[in-house]
N, C-alpha and C positions, 0 to 999 in steps of 0.2 A: 580354397573355398571356405567360407565362414560356416559356423555351426548353425545353418539355417533350419535343418530338420534332421535330428538324429533318428526320429521315427519315420522311416520310409515304408514301414510294413503296415499297410492299411487293411481294413476289413475286406474279406474276400468279395470283390465286386460282383462276381458271378451269382452270389446269393444275396447281395445287399439289398437290391430292390424288393426282393421277396420278403426279406426281414423287415423292411420299413413298413410293410403293410400288416405286420403281425403285432399283437398286443404284447407289451413288455411287462407281463405279469411275472413277478419274481416267484419262483418255486424253490423255496429255501427252507431250511430247518428252523429258522427264526420264529419265535412265537408270534411276533407282530406281523409276520409275513407268511401266512399259511399256504399250504400247497394247493394249487389249483389244477395241475395237470401232472400226469405220470410220464410225460415225454422226457427222454434222456437228452438234456441240452448239449452234451458234448459230442453227440452224433450229428453230422451234417444232415439236414432234411432231404428227403426225396421229393422232388417236385412233380413226379409222375403219378403220385397217388393222391387220394382225396383227403389226406390227413390235414385237418385245419387247426391242430393244437398250436398254441402260441409258440413262436420261435424265440428262444432266449439268446443269451450270449454264449460264446464258447468258453470252456474252462481255460485255465492258464496253459499257454503253450511253452513248455519248459525246454531249454536247450539240452540236448542229450549230453550226458557226462562223458569225459574222456574215457578211453578204453581202460579197463581195469576197475572202474567205479560201477557200483550197482545202484539203479534207481530204487530207492526205498519207498515204493508205493504201498501204503498200508491197505490191508483188506478192509472192506466196508461191510457194515451191518445193514440189516433191512431198514433201520431207523436213520441211517446216515444217507442223506439225499444229495450230498455234495458230489458232483461229477468228478471222475478221475481226470487227472491232467493229461494233456497231449504232449508228445515229445517230437523233436525235429529228427529228420533223417541224418543230418550232419551232426558231428560231435564237436564239442569244445576241445581245443588243443590242450587246455590246462584250466585248473580252478583252484583258488586258495581255500583253506579249510573253513574260514568264516563264511565264504560265499557258498560252500558246499552245505553248510548248516542252513543258510538262507534258502538255498535251492530246495531243500527238503521241506522247510516250513511253507514254502510257496505252493506246495501241493494243495494246500487248503485255501489259497487265495480266491476271493470272490467279492463282488460288489455288495454293498449293504442295502441298496435300493435301486429301483428301476430308473430313478432320476439321476443316475451317476454322471451323465454327460453335462449336467447343469449345476452341480454342487461342487464345493471345494474338494480338491484331490484328497486331502487328508481325511475327509469324511466319506468319500465315495467307496472305500474298500475296507475290509475287515482287518486293518493293520493291528488293532489291539489284541486280536486273537492269535496272531502269529508269534510263536515262541521258538527261539533258537536254542539248540542243544550245544551251547558254548559256555565256558566258565564265566561266572558272574563278573570277574575282574576284566574280562575282555571288552575292548571297544573297537568299533568298526563302523564305517559308513559306506553306502553304495549310491550310485547315481541313477536317478529316475527321470524319465521324460514322459510327459502326458501330451497327447495329440488330440485336440478337440477339433471336430470337423463337421462339415455339411457338404454332401455331394452335390455337384452341379447337375441339374436336370438334363437328361439326354446325353450325358458323357459316356464315352465308349469304355466299357468295363474291362474287356478281355486283355488289351495290351497292358493296362496297369496291373491287373492281377498277376500276369506272368512276370512282370518286372518286379513286383513286390515279393513274389515267391522267391525269385532268384536273389534279391537283396537280403531277404531274411536268412537264407542258407549261407550266403556270403558272410553275413555278420557273425553267424555262429562259428563258421570255419576260421574267421579272422580272430575270434576269441573275445571273451568278456561279456557277451550277452547272456544273461541268466534266464530271463523270462520275457515273453511278449503276451499281451492280452488285449482283446478288443471286444467291444460290445456290438449292439445293433442299433441302427438309427431310431431315434425316438419317433413314435408313430404320429405325433403332432408337430414337433419342431424340426424333425429331421436331423437333429444334432446327435453326434456320436462321440465316443471317447475310446482311445486306444492308449496303451502305456507299455513301456518296456523298462526293465531294470538291468543295469550294467554293473560289473565288478568295479568299474571306476569311470570317471569322465574321460580319461585318456583313451580307454577302449572305445567309448562312444564316438569321440572325435575322430579316431582313426578310421572308423567305419564310414565316415562322411565322404572320404575321398575314393572309396572303392567304386569301380565302374558300374556295378549293378545298382548301387545306391544312387549314384548320380543320375542314371537313366530313370530310375523310379521317381525321383524327385522332379525331374523334368516333366514326366507324364502327370504326376500328381498336381502340378501347378495348373494344368488345364482341366483337371477332373473335379476340383473342389470349388464350391462357391465361396467357402471360407475355411481356413484352418489356422489354428493357433497352437504354439508350442509353449509348454510350461516345464520348468526344470526344478527338481527337488533333490534333497538329500534324505536317504533312508538310513536312520542311525540306530545302532545298538550301543547303548552307553553302559559304563561300568556300574555294576550293582543291579542291573535289570536283564531279564531274558527276552523281553519283547523288543519291538522296534517302534520308532516314531518318525513321522514325516516332517521335515523342516524345509523352508524355502532354500533354494540353492543360491549361494553367494559366491561369486567368482573369487573373492578375497579370502574365503574361509579355508582353513587348513583341514585336511582329512584327519579323522580321529585316529586312524591307524593305517599305515600303508599296507596294501595287500601282499600276501606271501603266497606265491604259486607253489603247487606241488604236483 
């Protein structure tokens, strides 16, 4: 099977239609994007109450680290409005040291604007704010996939949700998936964006042939009016602590092969 869709893990369909009716007002710590609501966006909304606060996007869903590793989730102050990341129930079988540093930096991953689904991937997230605790001389790159989509009206949500959930856990167990993130459909265009970051393209390609992924993609084909895949390199270059997004070129050589531990 060709690499038709590394991202099979789509937004939770059970809540997506509700999300599409909500304003995508960003409630972030940025000066140009002031806070408009006190709702905690990393908690799934309850649809049985009368709460009409805007539904935002979920925070990064980080793959749980292998046994023996500790999730270094920093304590938050009253002024820090960034939601805490979520973690998977399954654990990664292994992770290299550079990816561990990225995993920790991604605790602060978030979009820069509510228009993330319609702007370039490199501008949609706070990449310049992510700093890795790695030696300056280290070089490394990771593999990113962006999934831009629009749900088909009237599509059956439940089967796809179950398939996506299984495909996500399957990918974590198989190894290599560092983070998965998704937004909510734009209230006017219906466009959405999801993305995942892998330790390498080889890990992502291996996930394509797994049974739950294959089933999820089969269901996704009937559930979306449109979906487009974009592939990128997330690079940490020598002399810098941050990361930058570059287009993925199949002929490009990785900056540094991953070392698992």
